N, C-alpha and C positions, 0 to 999 in steps of 0.2 A: 278689519279683522274678519276672516271667514273661517269659522270652526269646521273641522273635518267631520265631526259627528256631535250629536247632542243626545243625552239620555237623562233620565230622572233618577234621583236618589231619594227614597222615602224611608221612614222609620216603621218597623214592625215590632210588636211586643212578643210575638211567638212565631218563629220561622217555620216550624212544622205546620202550624195552622195556616200561615200565609201560603206555603207551598201547596197544601191541600186545596185551598180555596181557588187559587189561580189555575191549578192543574185541572180541577173539576170544570172550570169555565172554558177549558180547551186552549189556554195560552201555552205557547211553546217555551219550555224551560231553557234558560241560557246556562246550561250546566257547567261549562268551563269557569264561569264566574260565580258559582254558588259555593258556599263554604259554611263553617259553623258560625259565621258572623253575618252572612247575607244569603238571600235567595234572589235569583234574577230571572226575568222573563222577557221574551220578544213579543211585541204587540203589533198587529197589522201587517199589511203587505210589505211595508218598508222596514219591518222588524225593529221598531222603536224599542229601546231597552229601558226597562225599569228595574232598578236594584232596590230591594227591601233590606235595610240594615237593622241590626239591633241598635237601639238608641245610644248605648254607651260606646259602641264600636264606632259609629259615624261621628259622634261628638269628639271622640279621641283623635280621629284622623282629620276632621275638618275643624281646625282651630278657631276658637272664639265665635262659634256659631252654636246657638241653642235651638234644638228642635222642639216645637210645641207639641201639645196633646191633640192629635188629630181627631179625637172623639169630641172635642169642644171648639175647635177652630179649624179653619181651612188654610192649608198651605198652597193648594192648587186644586183645580178640578179638571180632570181629563175628559175629553169627549170621544166616544167610540162611535163610528158611523155604522149605520144599519142599512141594509138594502131594501127593506120594506117595513110596513107597519107590523106585519106578522113576525118578522125577525125581531123587532123591538119587544113584542110580547113574549117571544121565546127567551130572549135575554133576561127579561124580568123573572120568568119562571126559573131559569137556570141559576140566576143570582141567589134567589131565595133558597133553592135546593142546596146550593154550595155553602150557605151560611152567611150570606150578605144581608144587608138591610135595605129595603126599598125606602127611599127618602120621599119621593113623589112618584105615584103610580103612573103608568103609561097614559098619555093623554095627547089630544090634538091642541095646538096653539098656533096663533098667527096664521099666515097663509101657507098651507101645505106642510106644516111642521108636526112631527109626532115624536114623542120621546118620554124618557123617565130618568130619574136620578137614583143612584144607589151608593151605599158605602160598603167597603170591604170590612172584614172583622176588626181591623185596626182603625176604622173610621175614615179612610181615604175615600174621597168622593169622585164619582164618575157620572157622566151623562151617557146615555145611549140615545142616539138621535137619528131620525130619518127625515129627509126633506126632498 
């Protein structure tokens, strides 16, 4: 089976806050798919789609699946590529200014790797990574 497309569905506690956070980071809104139950964004050159649903809305529509508390557990971690170490540091500054939490500060590790991890206001985890 070969899917035509793949996207992510995550839970958000406050859609207005989620909209503000990702807009401040410069992510492109996927407005035709935003509503009073979800906000949606395109990420990267391939325009990967992430929908952020209110928990009760997605659990109502995705039967027999319970979504956990992303503040205390991981459902997934996304990795965003950076073009340089300076860009990684810029991302870290922008994430903090937009209201995200730095989980691990930018640092070098391994051979020629540099990056950091952050959480959005709902606790969804991301890496920003340069290699």
